[in-house]
BAFI-3210 file (N, C-alpha, C; in Angstrom, 3 decimals, decimal comma, padded with zeros to 6 digits):
// residues 165
n [1|2|3|4|5|6|7|8|9|10|11|12|13|14|15|16|17|18|19|20|21|22|23|24|25|26|27|28|29|30|31|32|33|34|35|36|37|38|39|40|41|42|43|44|45|46|47|48|49|50|51|52|53|54|55|56|57|58|59|60|61|62|63|64|65|66|67|68|69|70|71|72|73|74|75|76|77|78|79|80|81|82|83|84|85|86|87|88|89|90|91|92|93|94|95|96|97|98|99|100|101|102|103|104|105|106|107|108|109|110|111|112|113|114|115|116|117|118|119|120|121|122|123|124|125|126|127|128|129|130|131|132|133|134|135|136|137|138|139|140|141|142|143|144|145|146|147|148|149|150|151|152|153|154|155|156|157|158|159|160|161|162|163|164|165]
n.u [-009,584|-006,617|-004,075|-001,512|-000,974|000,504|000,442|000,939|000,876|001,619|004,220|005,347|005,354|007,549|007,465|008,265|007,013|005,600|004,840|003,161|002,104|-000,193|-001,399|-003,778|-002,477|-003,651|-003,987|-001,711|-001,980|-000,643|000,787|001,917|002,549|003,733|003,681|004,925|004,948|002,977|000,983|001,298|000,320|-000,192|000,858|003,459|004,637|006,922|007,645|009,415|008,938|010,231|010,423|012,448|013,400|011,890|011,283|010,547|011,880|012,001|012,275|012,846|011,241|010,023|007,799|006,693|005,027|005,459|003,984|005,607|006,701|009,089|011,355|012,880|012,221|009,511|008,334|006,271|006,796|007,354|008,324|009,848|009,730|011,795|012,625|014,914|016,189|015,548|015,436|014,419|014,485|012,166|010,861|008,628|007,940|008,429|006,470|006,404|008,213|008,122|006,468|002,936|000,874|-001,984|-003,921|-003,452|-002,107|000,114|000,667|001,927|001,717|002,396|005,201|006,051|005,017|006,513|009,127|008,983|008,267|010,557|012,207|011,335|011,931|013,692|014,010|012,551|013,778|013,514|015,567|019,030|020,630|018,955|018,254|016,496|013,831|013,546|014,325|012,142|012,995|015,632|018,753|018,509|015,757|015,070|016,879|018,688|020,912|021,935|022,616|022,335|020,096|017,700|018,160|019,650|020,418|020,796|022,169|019,937|020,748|022,013|021,067|021,464|024,205|024,862|024,455|025,771|027,317]
n.v [-026,774|-024,975|-024,655|-024,071|-025,307|-027,767|-031,265|-032,480|-035,117|-036,646|-035,682|-036,553|-039,270|-039,625|-038,925|-037,159|-034,164|-032,823|-029,723|-027,776|-025,263|-022,654|-019,617|-016,988|-013,724|-012,686|-014,790|-014,941|-012,898|-010,449|-007,212|-004,404|-001,807|000,325|002,846|002,530|-000,104|-002,903|-005,824|-008,141|-010,449|-014,032|-016,018|-018,304|-021,509|-024,063|-026,517|-028,527|-030,387|-031,427|-033,175|-032,389|-033,304|-031,190|-029,312|-027,910|-028,429|-026,543|-026,379|-025,022|-023,220|-019,917|-017,588|-014,362|-012,014|-008,483|-005,269|-002,456|000,942|003,022|004,652|006,753|007,666|007,308|005,453|002,697|-000,753|-004,339|-006,595|-009,538|-011,245|-013,631|-016,447|-018,679|-021,844|-021,506|-021,902|-022,924|-023,418|-024,028|-023,698|-025,778|-025,442|-022,888|-020,292|-017,587|-017,079|-019,329|-021,789|-021,532|-023,845|-025,778|-028,021|-030,881|-029,620|-027,415|-024,058|-022,412|-019,922|-017,317|-017,494|-017,813|-015,450|-013,492|-014,094|-013,530|-010,799|-009,658|-009,811|-007,914|-005,119|-002,329|000,270|000,542|000,245|000,877|000,195|-000,359|001,770|003,931|007,311|009,008|011,485|013,574|016,966|019,470|020,510|019,901|018,348|015,627|015,219|016,256|015,045|016,172|017,545|020,013|022,967|025,584|025,762|026,308|028,642|030,109|027,634|027,300|025,780|024,238|024,842|027,222|029,660|029,231|029,094|031,740|032,836|034,519|033,446]
n.w [001,772|002,464|000,066|000,924|003,274|005,337|006,010|009,151|009,983|007,715|007,419|009,849|009,436|008,006|005,399|002,427|001,386|-001,502|-002,825|-005,157|-007,449|-008,512|-007,263|-006,576|-005,850|-003,585|-001,863|-000,370|001,359|001,175|001,461|-000,268|000,542|-000,715|-003,060|-005,463|-006,115|-007,072|-006,841|-009,451|-010,696|-010,719|-007,950|-007,952|-007,000|-006,025|-003,969|-001,563|001,341|004,465|007,569|010,282|013,203|015,437|013,530|010,308|007,170|004,356|000,868|-002,373|-005,050|-005,512|-007,004|-007,890|-009,719|-010,131|-010,593|-011,324|-010,718|-012,000|-009,896|-010,723|-013,368|-013,564|-015,215|-016,069|-015,363|-015,484|-012,926|-011,892|-008,970|-007,986|-006,310|-006,387|-005,525|-002,912|000,604|003,891|007,356|009,625|012,852|014,742|017,306|018,336|019,162|018,474|016,309|014,786|012,671|012,336|013,952|013,578|014,903|013,102|011,103|009,351|008,708|005,951|004,884|006,058|006,307|003,610|002,524|003,941|003,087|000,337|000,415|001,519|-000,630|-002,379|-004,552|-003,242|-004,250|-007,021|-010,292|-013,756|-015,419|-014,709|-015,640|-015,807|-016,312|-015,219|-015,064|-017,891|-018,295|-019,615|-022,829|-022,471|-023,411|-023,129|-023,362|-025,909|-027,482|-029,198|-028,211|-028,768|-027,452|-028,294|-029,834|-028,463|-027,090|-024,130|-021,913|-018,915|-015,980|-013,637|-011,131|-011,197|-010,083|-007,381|-007,332|-007,550|-005,083|-002,247|000,432]
ca.u [-008,329|-005,624|-002,963|-000,249|-000,949|001,164|-000,057|001,948|000,853|002,457|005,607|005,795|005,546|008,808|007,231|008,660|005,805|005,816|003,777|003,392|000,885|-000,358|-002,474|-003,869|-001,610|-004,425|-003,841|-000,567|-002,343|000,538|000,580|003,184|002,769|004,587|002,953|005,694|004,827|001,653|001,015|001,052|-000,075|-000,352|001,987|003,816|005,523|007,284|008,333|009,556|008,954|010,678|010,465|013,753|013,161|010,688|011,355|010,234|012,802|011,340|013,209|012,169|011,223|008,864|007,753|005,567|005,241|005,083|003,858|006,407|006,906|010,481|011,441|013,623|011,552|008,082|007,870|005,747|007,471|007,107|009,488|009,532|010,436|012,045|013,511|015,321|017,071|015,124|015,283|014,138|014,244|011,250|010,509|007,225|007,761|008,540|005,187|006,570|008,912|007,967|005,291|001,708|000,333|-003,399|-004,253|-002,460|-001,726|001,078|000,372|003,143|001,391|003,180|006,616|006,245|004,748|007,651|010,289|008,785|008,283|011,945|012,876|010,806|012,923|013,549|013,858|012,430|014,308|013,181|016,866|020,049|021,188|017,899|018,759|015,445|013,004|014,247|013,749|011,659|013,971|017,011|019,309|017,970|014,372|014,972|017,773|019,592|022,152|022,370|022,154|022,062|018,826|016,604|018,638|020,518|019,881|021,729|021,912|018,884|021,414|022,721|020,626|022,115|025,621|024,999|024,325|026,999|027,100]
ca.v [-026,658|-024,068|-025,421|-023,741|-025,985|-029,079|-032,262|-032,944|-036,592|-037,147|-035,348|-037,405|-040,620|-039,624|-038,618|-035,869|-033,633|-031,922|-028,737|-026,912|-024,706|-021,216|-019,040|-015,532|-013,097|-012,435|-015,952|-014,679|-011,786|-009,592|-005,793|-003,819|-000,579|001,204|003,272|002,161|-001,553|-003,517|-007,233|-008,151|-011,730|-015,189|-016,524|-019,681|-022,131|-025,484|-026,729|-029,834|-030,225|-032,587|-032,943|-032,609|-033,078|-030,362|-028,224|-028,278|-027,914|-026,243|-026,055|-024,911|-021,982|-019,041|-016,516|-013,436|-010,839|-007,172|-004,114|-001,427|002,256|003,422|005,801|007,840|008,237|007,046|004,530|001,431|-001,951|-005,564|-007,166|-010,852|-011,654|-015,062|-017,035|-020,016|-022,445|-020,984|-022,909|-022,367|-024,379|-023,316|-024,451|-026,033|-025,180|-021,457|-019,670|-016,249|-017,048|-020,599|-021,966|-021,739|-025,205|-025,861|-029,445|-031,667|-028,852|-026,326|-023,011|-021,834|-018,629|-016,209|-017,694|-017,529|-014,019|-012,722|-014,332|-012,776|-009,358|-009,251|-009,775|-006,812|-004,058|-001,170|001,418|-000,100|000,955|000,214|-000,355|000,220|002,998|004,939|008,642|009,786|012,337|014,591|018,302|019,956|021,288|019,474|017,499|014,281|015,164|016,497|014,120|016,865|017,892|021,326|023,949|026,872|025,714|026,881|029,753|029,797|026,621|027,209|024,748|024,602|025,250|028,481|030,686|028,942|029,419|033,189|033,233|034,785|033,028]
ca.w [002,507|001,894|-000,521|001,584|004,571|005,318|006,952|010,111|010,014|006,619|007,737|010,959|008,903|007,268|003,993|001,863|000,755|-002,636|-003,023|-006,314|-008,009|-008,700|-006,457|-006,704|-004,845|-002,370|-000,980|000,511|002,247|001,128|001,202|-000,708|001,317|-001,514|-004,252|-006,650|-006,298|-006,996|-007,210|-010,884|-011,275|-009,845|-007,168|-008,331|-006,020|-006,131|-002,700|-000,934|002,797|005,249|009,007|010,910|014,629|015,625|012,552|008,933|006,163|003,089|-000,216|-003,651|-005,818|-005,354|-008,001|-007,790|-010,571|-009,602|-011,482|-010,651|-011,316|-011,797|-008,986|-011,371|-014,544|-013,400|-016,244|-015,544|-015,859|-014,716|-012,253|-011,345|-007,754|-008,189|-005,308|-006,822|-004,535|-001,607|001,661|005,207|008,431|010,525|014,058|015,056|018,735|018,643|018,847|017,910|015,027|014,094|011,831|013,102|013,894|013,928|014,856|012,359|009,927|009,486|007,734|005,366|004,268|006,607|005,985|002,186|002,347|004,446|002,218|-000,899|000,696|001,727|-001,930|-003,182|-004,760|-002,362|-005,143|-008,330|-011,455|-015,014|-015,821|-013,825|-016,196|-015,957|-015,982|-014,589|-015,909|-018,670|-018,176|-020,910|-023,577|-022,224|-024,457|-022,950|-023,811|-027,339|-028,163|-030,111|-027,531|-029,231|-026,471|-028,921|-030,554|-027,693|-026,277|-022,999|-021,011|-017,798|-014,982|-012,680|-009,893|-011,445|-009,126|-006,105|-007,473|-007,426|-003,673|-001,511|001,820]
c.u [-007,358|-004,460|-001,606|-000,190|-000,328|000,526|001,084|002,009|001,738|003,927|006,154|005,993|006,815|008,646|007,777|007,444|006,200|004,599|004,116|002,052|000,962|-001,538|-002,594|-003,042|-002,339|-004,294|-002,682|-000,860|-001,199|000,135|001,921|003,536|003,684|003,822|003,655|005,609|003,370|001,793|000,559|000,639|-000,088|000,965|002,216|004,800|005,753|008,177|008,393|009,671|009,360|010,669|011,850|013,609|011,845|010,750|011,030|011,255|012,027|012,394|012,410|012,280|009,919|008,942|006,515|005,855|004,735|004,930|004,535|006,369|008,329|010,525|012,206|012,837|010,040|007,489|007,389|006,514|007,124|008,419|009,063|010,387|010,568|013,053|013,786|016,290|016,768|015,013|015,090|013,902|013,432|010,800|009,000|006,915|007,744|007,259|005,336|007,183|008,788|006,734|004,052|001,152|-001,113|-003,825|-003,128|-001,929|-000,777|000,806|001,672|002,939|002,287|004,651|006,899|006,030|005,962|008,881|010,172|008,881|009,705|012,722|012,329|011,897|012,646|013,299|013,766|012,919|013,957|014,428|017,932|020,609|020,148|018,413|017,697|014,653|013,874|013,547|013,260|012,727|015,403|017,467|018,753|016,564|014,280|015,837|018,782|020,926|022,670|021,795|021,775|020,705|017,701|017,045|019,512|019,828|020,876|021,286|020,769|019,468|022,108|022,333|021,280|023,604|025,871|024,918|025,691|026,726|028,271]
c.v [-025,759|-024,889|-025,117|-024,296|-027,361|-029,996|-032,727|-034,467|-037,174|-036,865|-036,267|-038,853|-040,712|-039,314|-037,243|-035,362|-032,642|-031,005|-027,920|-026,406|-023,211|-020,762|-017,557|-014,888|-012,803|-013,586|-015,765|-013,586|-010,777|-008,154|-005,194|-002,568|000,411|001,557|002,855|000,666|-001,980|-004,975|-007,355|-009,465|-012,825|-015,592|-017,978|-020,236|-023,593|-025,771|-028,201|-029,591|-031,538|-032,198|-033,298|-032,278|-032,349|-029,128|-028,772|-027,615|-027,757|-025,839|-025,919|-023,551|-021,242|-017,951|-015,668|-012,231|-009,565|-006,179|-002,964|-000,112|002,674|004,677|006,968|008,493|008,031|006,169|003,233|000,266|-003,132|-006,065|-008,508|-011,091|-013,163|-015,523|-018,474|-020,577|-021,951|-022,132|-022,211|-023,520|-023,644|-024,231|-024,649|-025,678|-023,704|-020,747|-018,317|-016,263|-018,340|-020,612|-022,154|-023,144|-025,154|-027,316|-030,222|-030,921|-027,716|-025,331|-022,352|-020,409|-017,499|-016,300|-017,345|-016,043|-013,190|-012,886|-013,548|-011,271|-008,848|-009,161|-008,671|-005,767|-002,864|000,114|000,859|000,803|000,174|-000,421|000,326|001,554|004,103|006,290|009,519|010,600|013,341|015,917|018,749|020,816|020,881|018,560|016,093|014,161|015,319|015,531|014,826|017,178|019,258|022,397|025,268|026,896|026,392|028,039|029,248|028,797|026,435|026,108|025,174|025,071|026,604|029,567|030,464|029,269|030,919|033,672|033,466|034,487|033,352]
c.w [001,737|001,330|000,106|003,005|004,385|006,347|007,852|010,156|008,927|006,893|008,824|010,529|008,064|005,796|003,635|001,090|-000,335|-002,749|-004,259|-006,819|-008,200|-007,867|-006,768|-005,600|-003,536|-001,377|-000,003|001,532|002,335|000,803|000,796|000,086|000,598|-002,781|-005,540|-006,962|-006,200|-007,418|-008,654|-011,487|-010,240|-009,187|-007,571|-007,313|-006,379|-004,938|-002,336|000,561|003,455|006,715|009,524|012,386|014,807|014,727|011,167|008,021|004,868|002,075|-001,502|-004,285|-005,573|-006,415|-007,787|-008,685|-009,902|-010,744|-010,748|-011,418|-010,973|-010,924|-009,603|-012,505|-014,542|-014,499|-015,583|-016,168|-014,962|-014,129|-011,660|-010,105|-007,862|-007,146|-005,727|-005,800|-003,134|-000,617|003,000|006,180|009,486|011,654|014,172|016,504|019,089|018,206|018,170|016,520|014,239|013,210|012,696|012,865|014,357|013,777|014,202|011,136|010,285|008,358|007,260|004,856|004,759|006,253|004,526|001,898|002,771|003,559|000,922|-000,655|000,914|000,417|-002,838|-003,379|-003,847|-003,153|-006,557|-009,464|-012,709|-015,629|-014,970|-014,324|-016,353|-015,468|-015,334|-015,585|-016,648|-018,468|-019,541|-021,579|-023,332|-023,343|-024,353|-023,484|-025,321|-028,125|-029,039|-029,468|-027,927|-028,314|-027,127|-029,610|-029,784|-026,833|-025,152|-022,082|-019,885|-016,847|-014,069|-011,350|-010,028|-010,442|-007,768|-006,156|-007,284|-005,978|-003,046|-000,053|002,693]
res [m|n|p|l|w|l|s|l|r|k|l|e|q|g|e|q|i|e|l|s|g|e|l|p|p|e|a|l|e|i|e|t|l|d|d|m|l|a|l|g|g|r|f|r|y|r|l|t|a|e|l|h|g|r|a|v|l|l|m|g|e|l|e|l|p|l|e|c|t|c|v|r|c|l|k|a|f|r|h|m|v|r|l|e|g|w|s|c|l|a|s|l|d|d|e|e|e|g|l|p|v|s|g|d|w|v|d|l|t|g|l|l|r|d|s|l|a|l|a|f|p|q|h|p|l|c|e|p|q|c|r|g|l|s|l|p|g|s|a|g|a|s|g|s|g|d|a|s|a|g|g|d|r|s|s|p|w|a|a|l|d|q|l|e|l]
***
């Protein structure tokens, strides 16, 4: 049985269900669809589930490590997607946006996958102050800051400045 499935019978008896553990990221059937992001380790979860009418209230924490590439400098780094204090009230009746019910079981996989995917960084940065790639011979690359050492280092936009429009 999939560990991300809830027993409706236990929920209907008024029980609060605790779910926790680690799973390989493949269990979430998640796709990053971004060359700058890759799944980087095991998915961790700690959840509490309660039945409220015809909806399930889920509360807890979700974690998924990512292997990222900085969009400015192309440096590889790790990023932890961490949803602390996460909660969701999901309907059991809504076939399109609710939780999928199969017999006496409710599948949480899609809901958890979507919540994590929405927390993925849109433009992963190794650090907020990342200045990007250094041009060869620039002060940032050599660290010297002395423009006279390598001759005239004009702006890469200098040719455009010469245009008469």
